[in-house]
GUKE-131791 format. One record per residue (C-alpha): x, y, z; residue number from 0; residue in three letters. Coordinates in Angstrom, 2 decimals. Example, Ala and Ser with C-alpha at 12.3 -4.5 7.8 and 13.67 -1.06 7.14 Angstrom:
! GUKE-131791
c1->12.30; c2->-4.50; c3->7.80; seq->0; type->ALA
c1->13.67; c2->-1.06; c3->7.14; seq->1; type->SER
! end
This chain:
! GUKE-131791
c1->0.00; c2->0.00; c3->0.00; seq->0; type->MET
c1->2.84; c2->2.43; c3->0.79; seq->1; type->THR
c1->4.43; c2->1.81; c3->-2.67; seq->2; type->ARG
c1->1.29; c2->2.73; c3->-4.64; seq->3; type->THR
c1->0.79; c2->6.10; c3->-3.03; seq->4; type->ARG
c1->3.87; c2->7.87; c3->-4.62; seq->5; type->PRO
c1->3.12; c2->6.46; c3->-8.13; seq->6; type->SER
c1->-0.49; c2->7.56; c3->-8.02; seq->7; type->ARG
c1->0.45; c2->10.99; c3->-6.70; seq->8; type->ARG
c1->3.02; c2->11.29; c3->-9.55; seq->9; type->LEU
c1->0.45; c2->10.11; c3->-12.04; seq->10; type->LEU
c1->-2.02; c2->12.69; c3->-10.79; seq->11; type->SER
c1->0.59; c2->15.41; c3->-11.17; seq->12; type->THR
c1->1.44; c2->14.28; c3->-14.68; seq->13; type->VAL
c1->-2.22; c2->14.16; c3->-15.65; seq->14; type->VAL
c1->-2.84; c2->17.63; c3->-14.25; seq->15; type->SER
c1->0.17; c2->18.99; c3->-16.15; seq->16; type->THR
c1->-0.96; c2->17.32; c3->-19.36; seq->17; type->ALA
c1->-4.46; c2->18.73; c3->-19.05; seq->18; type->ILE
c1->-3.11; c2->22.21; c3->-18.43; seq->19; type->SER
c1->-0.81; c2->21.95; c3->-21.43; seq->20; type->THR
c1->-3.62; c2->20.75; c3->-23.67; seq->21; type->ILE
c1->-5.92; c2->23.52; c3->-22.53; seq->22; type->LEU
c1->-3.26; c2->26.16; c3->-23.13; seq->23; type->LEU
c1->-2.08; c2->24.90; c3->-26.51; seq->24; type->THR
c1->-5.45; c2->24.02; c3->-28.00; seq->25; type->ALA
c1->-6.48; c2->27.63; c3->-28.89; seq->26; type->PRO
c1->-3.11; c2->28.29; c3->-30.50; seq->27; type->ALA
c1->-3.36; c2->25.20; c3->-32.64; seq->28; type->VAL
c1->-6.85; c2->26.11; c3->-33.70; seq->29; type->LEU
c1->-5.72; c2->29.62; c3->-34.59; seq->30; type->ALA
c1->-2.78; c2->28.45; c3->-36.67; seq->31; type->GLN
c1->-4.77; c2->25.84; c3->-38.59; seq->32; type->ASP
c1->-8.08; c2->27.32; c3->-39.72; seq->33; type->PRO
c1->-8.67; c2->24.32; c3->-41.91; seq->34; type->THR
c1->-11.67; c2->22.51; c3->-40.59; seq->35; type->PRO
c1->-10.80; c2->19.23; c3->-39.04; seq->36; type->GLN
c1->-12.46; c2->16.21; c3->-40.26; seq->37; type->SER
c1->-14.52; c2->14.27; c3->-37.76; seq->38; type->PRO
c1->-12.62; c2->11.71; c3->-35.82; seq->39; type->ALA
c1->-12.97; c2->8.27; c3->-36.96; seq->40; type->ALA
c1->-14.82; c2->5.93; c3->-34.73; seq->41; type->PRO
c1->-11.61; c2->4.03; c3->-34.01; seq->42; type->GLY
c1->-9.47; c2->7.12; c3->-33.27; seq->43; type->ASP
c1->-8.31; c2->6.98; c3->-29.61; seq->44; type->SER
c1->-6.88; c2->10.51; c3->-29.48; seq->45; type->THR
c1->-10.29; c2->12.22; c3->-29.63; seq->46; type->ALA
c1->-11.20; c2->11.49; c3->-25.96; seq->47; type->GLY
c1->-7.73; c2->11.66; c3->-24.43; seq->48; type->ALA
c1->-8.29; c2->14.72; c3->-22.17; seq->49; type->PRO
c1->-11.57; c2->13.39; c3->-20.80; seq->50; type->GLU
c1->-10.01; c2->10.00; c3->-20.18; seq->51; type->GLN
c1->-7.07; c2->11.52; c3->-18.36; seq->52; type->LEU
c1->-9.40; c2->13.70; c3->-16.28; seq->53; type->LEU
c1->-11.51; c2->10.69; c3->-15.37; seq->54; type->GLU
c1->-8.44; c2->8.69; c3->-14.43; seq->55; type->GLU
c1->-7.21; c2->11.51; c3->-12.24; seq->56; type->SER
c1->-10.57; c2->11.67; c3->-10.52; seq->57; type->ARG
c1->-10.51; c2->7.93; c3->-10.00; seq->58; type->GLU
c1->-7.02; c2->8.17; c3->-8.52; seq->59; type->VAL
c1->-8.23; c2->10.91; c3->-6.20; seq->60; type->ARG
c1->-11.22; c2->8.84; c3->-5.12; seq->61; type->ARG
c1->-9.01; c2->5.83; c3->-4.49; seq->62; type->ASP
c1->-6.69; c2->8.05; c3->-2.48; seq->63; type->GLY
c1->-9.57; c2->9.34; c3->-0.38; seq->64; type->ASN
c1->-10.82; c2->5.83; c3->0.29; seq->65; type->VAL
c1->-7.36; c2->4.63; c3->1.27; seq->66; type->GLU
c1->-6.87; c2->7.73; c3->3.41; seq->67; type->GLY
c1->-10.13; c2->7.06; c3->5.25; seq->68; type->ALA
c1->-9.15; c2->3.43; c3->5.76; seq->69; type->ALA
c1->-5.74; c2->4.49; c3->7.04; seq->70; type->SER
c1->-7.34; c2->7.00; c3->9.41; seq->71; type->GLN
c1->-9.66; c2->4.26; c3->10.69; seq->72; type->LYS
c1->-6.70; c2->2.00; c3->11.34; seq->73; type->ARG
c1->-4.89; c2->4.80; c3->13.17; seq->74; type->VAL
c1->-7.93; c2->5.45; c3->15.34; seq->75; type->GLU
c1->-8.32; c2->1.75; c3->16.10; seq->76; type->ASP
c1->-4.65; c2->1.51; c3->17.02; seq->77; type->LEU
c1->-5.00; c2->4.60; c3->19.23; seq->78; type->SER
c1->-8.00; c2->3.10; c3->21.04; seq->79; type->ASP
c1->-6.19; c2->-0.18; c3->21.50; seq->80; type->THR
c1->-3.11; c2->1.63; c3->22.80; seq->81; type->THR
c1->-5.18; c2->3.61; c3->25.31; seq->82; type->GLU
c1->-6.86; c2->0.43; c3->26.57; seq->83; type->LYS
c1->-3.53; c2->-1.36; c3->26.90; seq->84; type->LEU
c1->-2.04; c2->1.63; c3->28.71; seq->85; type->PHE
c1->-5.01; c2->1.73; c3->31.11; seq->86; type->ALA
c1->-4.59; c2->-1.98; c3->31.81; seq->87; type->ARG
c1->-0.88; c2->-1.50; c3->32.31; seq->88; type->TYR
c1->-1.44; c2->1.38; c3->34.75; seq->89; type->SER
c1->-4.01; c2->-0.65; c3->36.66; seq->90; type->ASN
c1->-1.60; c2->-3.59; c3->36.79; seq->91; type->THR
c1->1.11; c2->-1.33; c3->38.21; seq->92; type->LEU
c1->-1.25; c2->-0.11; c3->40.92; seq->93; type->ARG
c1->-2.15; c2->-3.68; c3->41.79; seq->94; type->GLN
c1->1.52; c2->-4.59; c3->41.98; seq->95; type->VAL
c1->2.13; c2->-1.69; c3->44.37; seq->96; type->ASP
c1->-0.79; c2->-2.78; c3->46.54; seq->97; type->SER
c1->0.42; c2->-6.38; c3->46.56; seq->98; type->ILE
c1->3.91; c2->-5.24; c3->47.54; seq->99; type->ASN
c1->2.51; c2->-3.25; c3->50.48; seq->100; type->VAL
c1->0.32; c2->-6.22; c3->51.50; seq->101; type->TYR
c1->3.26; c2->-8.62; c3->51.25; seq->102; type->ASN
c1->5.35; c2->-6.33; c3->53.44; seq->103; type->GLY
c1->2.63; c2->-6.28; c3->56.07; seq->104; type->GLN
c1->2.23; c2->-10.04; c3->55.90; seq->105; type->MET
c1->5.97; c2->-10.50; c3->56.33; seq->106; type->GLU
c1->5.83; c2->-8.49; c3->59.55; seq->107; type->GLN
c1->2.80; c2->-10.48; c3->60.71; seq->108; type->LEU
c1->4.48; c2->-13.80; c3->59.93; seq->109; type->VAL
c1->7.60; c2->-12.70; c3->61.79; seq->110; type->ALA
c1->5.49; c2->-11.78; c3->64.82; seq->111; type->SER
c1->3.66; c2->-15.11; c3->64.66; seq->112; type->GLN
c1->6.95; c2->-16.98; c3->64.47; seq->113; type->LEU
c1->8.10; c2->-15.19; c3->67.60; seq->114; type->GLN
c1->4.83; c2->-16.10; c3->69.31; seq->115; type->GLU
c1->5.27; c2->-19.74; c3->68.26; seq->116; type->ILE
c1->8.77; c2->-19.75; c3->69.73; seq->117; type->ASP
c1->7.42; c2->-18.29; c3->72.97; seq->118; type->SER
c1->4.62; c2->-20.86; c3->73.19; seq->119; type->ILE
c1->7.01; c2->-23.68; c3->72.41; seq->120; type->SER
c1->9.26; c2->-22.49; c3->75.21; seq->121; type->SER
c1->6.31; c2->-22.37; c3->77.60; seq->122; type->GLN
c1->5.21; c2->-25.85; c3->76.57; seq->123; type->LEU
c1->8.68; c2->-27.12; c3->77.31; seq->124; type->ASP
c1->8.25; c2->-25.83; c3->80.86; seq->125; type->ARG
c1->4.72; c2->-27.21; c3->81.35; seq->126; type->VAL
c1->5.91; c2->-30.56; c3->82.62; seq->127; type->GLU
c1->8.29; c2->-28.93; c3->85.07; seq->128; type->GLU
c1->5.58; c2->-26.54; c3->86.28; seq->129; type->VAL
c1->3.12; c2->-29.44; c3->86.60; seq->130; type->GLY
c1->5.53; c2->-31.36; c3->88.82; seq->131; type->ARG
c1->5.81; c2->-28.39; c3->91.16; seq->132; type->SER
c1->2.14; c2->-27.36; c3->91.11; seq->133; type->VAL
c1->0.66; c2->-30.77; c3->91.92; seq->134; type->THR
c1->2.24; c2->-31.02; c3->95.42; seq->135; type->PRO
c1->1.16; c2->-27.45; c3->96.07; seq->136; type->LEU
c1->-2.47; c2->-28.24; c3->95.21; seq->137; type->MET
c1->-2.44; c2->-31.32; c3->97.46; seq->138; type->LEU
c1->-1.12; c2->-29.25; c3->100.35; seq->139; type->ARG
c1->-3.81; c2->-26.62; c3->99.71; seq->140; type->MET
c1->-6.55; c2->-29.28; c3->99.89; seq->141; type->ILE
c1->-5.11; c2->-30.74; c3->103.11; seq->142; type->ASP
c1->-4.90; c2->-27.29; c3->104.66; seq->143; type->SER
c1->-8.49; c2->-26.48; c3->103.73; seq->144; type->LEU
c1->-9.70; c2->-29.80; c3->105.16; seq->145; type->GLY
c1->-7.87; c2->-29.17; c3->108.42; seq->146; type->ALA
c1->-9.28; c2->-25.66; c3->108.60; seq->147; type->PHE
c1->-12.86; c2->-26.99; c3->108.23; seq->148; type->ILE
c1->-12.30; c2->-29.46; c3->111.07; seq->149; type->LYS
c1->-11.12; c2->-26.64; c3->113.35; seq->150; type->LEU
c1->-13.85; c2->-24.20; c3->112.27; seq->151; type->ASP
c1->-17.31; c2->-23.85; c3->113.76; seq->152; type->ILE
c1->-19.48; c2->-26.76; c3->112.52; seq->153; type->PRO
c1->-21.82; c2->-25.09; c3->110.05; seq->154; type->PHE
c1->-22.82; c2->-26.85; c3->106.83; seq->155; type->LEU
c1->-20.32; c2->-29.47; c3->107.85; seq->156; type->ILE
c1->-21.54; c2->-32.18; c3->105.45; seq->157; type->ASP
c1->-21.50; c2->-29.85; c3->102.46; seq->158; type->GLU
c1->-18.01; c2->-28.57; c3->103.23; seq->159; type->ARG
c1->-16.57; c2->-32.05; c3->103.84; seq->160; type->LYS
c1->-18.10; c2->-33.25; c3->100.57; seq->161; type->GLU
c1->-16.42; c2->-30.36; c3->98.75; seq->162; type->ARG
c1->-13.04; c2->-31.46; c3->100.12; seq->163; type->ILE
c1->-13.71; c2->-35.08; c3->99.13; seq->164; type->ALA
c1->-14.57; c2->-33.98; c3->95.58; seq->165; type->ASN
c1->-11.31; c2->-32.05; c3->95.35; seq->166; type->LEU
c1->-9.30; c2->-35.07; c3->96.43; seq->167; type->ARG
c1->-11.10; c2->-37.29; c3->93.91; seq->168; type->GLU
c1->-10.50; c2->-34.71; c3->91.15; seq->169; type->MET
c1->-6.75; c2->-34.71; c3->91.80; seq->170; type->MET
c1->-6.56; c2->-38.38; c3->90.77; seq->171; type->SER
c1->-8.40; c2->-37.86; c3->87.47; seq->172; type->ARG
c1->-6.33; c2->-37.77; c3->84.28; seq->173; type->ALA
c1->-9.06; c2->-36.12; c3->82.22; seq->174; type->ASP
c1->-8.89; c2->-32.89; c3->84.26; seq->175; type->VAL
c1->-6.10; c2->-30.45; c3->83.49; seq->176; type->THR
c1->-3.93; c2->-28.90; c3->86.17; seq->177; type->ASN
c1->-5.45; c2->-25.52; c3->85.35; seq->178; type->ALA
c1->-8.98; c2->-26.81; c3->86.03; seq->179; type->GLU
c1->-7.83; c2->-28.51; c3->89.24; seq->180; type->LYS
c1->-6.22; c2->-25.33; c3->90.48; seq->181; type->PHE
c1->-9.31; c2->-23.30; c3->89.56; seq->182; type->ARG
c1->-11.57; c2->-25.64; c3->91.53; seq->183; type->SER
c1->-9.32; c2->-25.44; c3->94.58; seq->184; type->ILE
c1->-9.26; c2->-21.65; c3->94.44; seq->185; type->MET
c1->-13.06; c2->-21.64; c3->94.12; seq->186; type->GLU
c1->-13.33; c2->-23.73; c3->97.30; seq->187; type->ALA
c1->-11.06; c2->-21.26; c3->99.10; seq->188; type->TYR
c1->-13.22; c2->-18.40; c3->97.85; seq->189; type->GLN
c1->-16.37; c2->-20.06; c3->99.18; seq->190; type->ILE
c1->-14.81; c2->-20.54; c3->102.59; seq->191; type->GLU
c1->-13.66; c2->-16.94; c3->102.56; seq->192; type->ASN
c1->-17.21; c2->-15.74; c3->101.83; seq->193; type->GLU
c1->-18.50; c2->-17.61; c3->104.89; seq->194; type->PHE
c1->-16.52; c2->-15.26; c3->107.10; seq->195; type->GLY
c1->-18.44; c2->-12.14; c3->106.09; seq->196; type->ARG
c1->-21.99; c2->-13.31; c3->105.43; seq->197; type->THR
c1->-25.07; c2->-14.11; c3->107.49; seq->198; type->ILE
c1->-26.93; c2->-17.33; c3->106.78; seq->199; type->GLU
c1->-29.94; c2->-19.26; c3->108.01; seq->200; type->ALA
c1->-30.62; c2->-22.88; c3->107.20; seq->201; type->TYR
c1->-32.54; c2->-25.84; c3->108.56; seq->202; type->ARG
c1->-30.77; c2->-29.08; c3->109.42; seq->203; type->ALA
c1->-30.65; c2->-31.83; c3->112.01; seq->204; type->THR
c1->-28.76; c2->-31.73; c3->115.30; seq->205; type->LEU
c1->-27.71; c2->-34.96; c3->117.06; seq->206; type->PRO
c1->-29.19; c2->-35.00; c3->120.56; seq->207; type->ARG
c1->-29.13; c2->-38.00; c3->122.88; seq->208; type->GLU
c1->-29.00; c2->-40.47; c3->120.00; seq->209; type->GLY
c1->-31.74; c2->-38.68; c3->118.06; seq->210; type->LYS
c1->-31.78; c2->-36.22; c3->115.19; seq->211; type->GLU
c1->-33.40; c2->-32.95; c3->116.23; seq->212; type->LEU
c1->-34.56; c2->-30.64; c3->113.42; seq->213; type->THR
c1->-33.54; c2->-27.05; c3->114.21; seq->214; type->VAL
c1->-32.93; c2->-23.70; c3->112.50; seq->215; type->ASP
c1->-29.29; c2->-22.65; c3->112.43; seq->216; type->PHE
c1->-28.24; c2->-18.99; c3->112.32; seq->217; type->LEU
c1->-24.65; c2->-18.14; c3->111.41; seq->218; type->ARG
c1->-23.08; c2->-14.68; c3->111.70; seq->219; type->PHE
c1->-19.87; c2->-15.03; c3->109.69; seq->220; type->GLY
c1->-17.56; c2->-17.09; c3->111.84; seq->221; type->ARG
c1->-18.32; c2->-15.07; c3->114.93; seq->222; type->VAL
c1->-21.40; c2->-16.90; c3->116.18; seq->223; type->ALA
c1->-23.37; c2->-20.04; c3->115.34; seq->224; type->LEU
c1->-26.67; c2->-20.51; c3->117.16; seq->225; type->VAL
c1->-29.65; c2->-22.80; c3->116.77; seq->226; type->TYR
c1->-33.27; c2->-22.77; c3->117.79; seq->227; type->GLN
c1->-35.84; c2->-25.53; c3->117.63; seq->228; type->THR
c1->-38.77; c2->-25.07; c3->115.32; seq->229; type->ILE
c1->-41.16; c2->-24.61; c3->118.26; seq->230; type->ASP
c1->-38.65; c2->-22.14; c3->119.82; seq->231; type->GLU
c1->-38.58; c2->-24.19; c3->123.00; seq->232; type->SER
c1->-34.83; c2->-24.64; c3->122.96; seq->233; type->GLU
c1->-31.85; c2->-22.62; c3->121.76; seq->234; type->ALA
c1->-28.10; c2->-22.97; c3->121.92; seq->235; type->GLY
c1->-24.78; c2->-21.52; c3->120.78; seq->236; type->VAL
c1->-21.58; c2->-23.23; c3->119.65; seq->237; type->TRP
c1->-18.75; c2->-22.85; c3->122.15; seq->238; type->ASP
c1->-15.57; c2->-23.02; c3->120.10; seq->239; type->GLN
c1->-13.33; c2->-23.22; c3->123.13; seq->240; type->GLU
c1->-15.28; c2->-26.09; c3->124.68; seq->241; type->ALA
c1->-15.93; c2->-27.70; c3->121.31; seq->242; type->GLY
c1->-19.65; c2->-28.22; c3->121.95; seq->243; type->GLY
c1->-23.09; c2->-26.64; c3->122.17; seq->244; type->TRP
c1->-24.03; c2->-24.46; c3->125.10; seq->245; type->ARG
c1->-27.72; c2->-23.86; c3->125.86; seq->246; type->PRO
c1->-29.18; c2->-20.35; c3->125.82; seq->247; type->LEU
c1->-31.87; c2->-18.97; c3->128.02; seq->248; type->ASP
c1->-35.23; c2->-17.83; c3->126.71; seq->249; type->SER
c1->-34.08; c2->-14.20; c3->126.59; seq->250; type->GLY
c1->-32.35; c2->-14.88; c3->123.24; seq->251; type->TYR
c1->-35.37; c2->-16.40; c3->121.50; seq->252; type->ARG
c1->-36.70; c2->-13.11; c3->120.13; seq->253; type->THR
c1->-33.24; c2->-12.04; c3->118.91; seq->254; type->ALA
c1->-32.66; c2->-15.41; c3->117.22; seq->255; type->ILE
c1->-36.11; c2->-15.26; c3->115.60; seq->256; type->ARG
c1->-35.33; c2->-11.77; c3->114.26; seq->257; type->GLN
c1->-31.88; c2->-12.87; c3->113.05; seq->258; type->GLY
c1->-33.43; c2->-15.78; c3->111.15; seq->259; type->LEU
c1->-35.86; c2->-13.43; c3->109.41; seq->260; type->ARG
c1->-33.02; c2->-11.04; c3->108.47; seq->261; type->ILE
c1->-30.86; c2->-13.88; c3->107.09; seq->262; type->ALA
c1->-33.78; c2->-15.12; c3->105.00; seq->263; type->ARG
c1->-34.33; c2->-11.57; c3->103.72; seq->264; type->LYS
c1->-37.75; c2->-11.47; c3->105.34; seq->265; type->GLN
c1->-36.84; c2->-8.39; c3->107.37; seq->266; type->ALA
c1->-34.57; c2->-5.37; c3->106.99; seq->267; type->ALA
c1->-31.10; c2->-5.52; c3->108.58; seq->268; type->PRO
c1->-31.16; c2->-4.42; c3->112.21; seq->269; type->ASP
c1->-29.17; c2->-4.67; c3->115.43; seq->270; type->MET
c1->-29.83; c2->-7.85; c3->117.38; seq->271; type->ILE
c1->-28.53; c2->-9.28; c3->120.63; seq->272; type->ARG
c1->-26.55; c2->-12.52; c3->120.31; seq->273; type->LEU
c1->-24.10; c2->-14.30; c3->122.57; seq->274; type->PRO
c1->-20.49; c2->-13.83; c3->121.49; seq->275; type->LEU
c1->-17.34; c2->-15.51; c3->122.71; seq->276; type->PRO
c1->-15.19; c2->-13.47; c3->125.05; seq->277; type->ALA
c1->-12.25; c2->-11.70; c3->123.49; seq->278; type->ALA
c1->-8.93; c2->-13.47; c3->124.02; seq->279; type->GLN
c1->-5.76; c2->-11.54; c3->124.95; seq->280; type->PRO
c1->-2.91; c2->-11.40; c3->122.48; seq->281; type->ALA
c1->-0.85; c2->-14.57; c3->122.54; seq->282; type->GLY
c1->-3.86; c2->-16.73; c3->123.49; seq->283; type->GLY
c1->-3.40; c2->-16.30; c3->127.30; seq->284; type->ALA
c1->-6.57; c2->-16.83; c3->129.32; seq->285; type->SER
! end
């Protein structure tokens, strides 16, 4: 296609020059030769030469216009394609930048996770050693709590002894982790600690002369533990020093009845009169 364009342009120039020459020289020839020309023979090719050249030049021009339009269309198509490719290329570059930033962040995260794995592995290596030292500690804690309950005032004695028995049984179980064992022991300590600063009323049986007497117990922390029969005919207080129950006179019945109502949240807190053990001097001297 590129080789035909110069030849056609040259041909167009030659045709234009020939037409101009013919148009300029024709009057002079006619003036010099006044002899009428005979009509051209039907087979004479020179009669229509100017018109033929003009038509050829027009055809060349039309072909040139068509080829120019086609070339322009190809240029526009190439321009559109180039713009699309450039847009895709720019978008790809942005994605690459984003991926590079993301990869950098992931590298930092992976490095942090590797450090955490190393730390956990180190802790796991010490688990067995810690377990060997914690198990004797937990057994001593259970023994100490059991001894404390035996020396304490005898409230909810069956429930508290059962709690100690459950802790001992749990220590021999392989399906319970050391963490769960330790948590259960600390929970038992917390329960015993709460007993020292709460008031409680409950109904239970009291051994009396080989019989079980149903009574209402009233506990004020660990300061006082009293009981009263259901018919309020008898009352008593635990004597920690003597290790037994001491009877109370009828003057405490109203106070005990009021204390039971307060503990059961049937009455508002109020001051009541209860028997308390005498204060001991420092050092335990009597």
